[in-house]
C-alpha positions in Angstrom: -140.9 -40.9 110.3 -144.7 -41.7 110.2 -145.8 -37.8 111.2 -143.4 -36.3 108.5 -144.7 -38.9 106.1 -148.4 -38.1 106.9 -147.9 -34.1 106.7 -146.2 -34.6 103.2 -149.3 -36.8 101.9 -152.3 -36.2 104.1 -151.8 -32.7 104.9 -155.8 -30.9 105.1 -155.8 -27.7 102.9 -153.4 -28.8 100.2 -153.4 -30.1 97.2 -151.8 -33.6 95.6 -149.1 -33.3 92.5 -151.0 -35.2 90.2 -147.3 -36.4 88.7 -145.6 -38.0 92.0 -148.7 -37.9 94.6 -147.0 -35.7 97.1 -148.8 -33.1 99.1 -148.4 -29.4 98.3 -149.4 -26.1 99.1 -151.2 -24.5 96.6 -150.2 -20.8 98.4 -146.9 -21.4 97.0 -146.7 -24.4 94.8 -145.9 -24.5 90.6 -149.2 -24.7 89.0 -150.4 -25.3 85.4 -154.4 -25.4 84.1 -155.4 -28.4 81.8 -158.7 -28.5 80.2 -160.0 -25.8 82.8 -158.4 -27.3 86.1 -155.8 -26.1 88.0 -152.8 -28.6 88.9 -150.4 -28.0 91.6 -146.5 -29.6 91.8 -143.9 -29.8 94.4 -141.3 -29.4 91.7 -140.9 -28.0 88.1 -139.8 -31.5 87.4 -143.3 -32.8 88.0 -144.9 -29.6 86.4 -142.4 -30.2 82.9 -143.7 -34.1 82.8 -147.4 -32.9 83.1 -147.0 -30.3 80.5 -145.9 -32.9 78.2 -148.3 -35.3 79.0 -151.2 -34.1 81.1 -153.7 -37.1 80.7 -151.2 -39.9 81.7 -149.9 -37.9 84.5 -153.7 -37.5 86.0 -154.6 -40.8 84.7 -151.1 -43.1 86.3 -151.2 -44.3 89.7 -148.9 -41.7 91.7 -145.7 -44.4 92.8 -143.3 -41.7 93.0 -139.6 -42.0 91.8 -140.2 -39.2 89.6 -136.8 -37.8 91.1 -138.2 -34.8 92.1 -138.2 -35.9 95.7 
């Protein structure tokens, strides 16, 4: 179980979803640009939340529980 969690949250060459904190592959993940920076998402739900409130999504602590995963 611990190995699975490590792969999800600490994989090299991956990006972190700013809404839920999940690690995603930038080659296949959904994405959005805000203020010139590219952000990557694990789901449409997380991307939608980000697009509504991008500043809040990038400054809040990622505690999970967003309903995406």
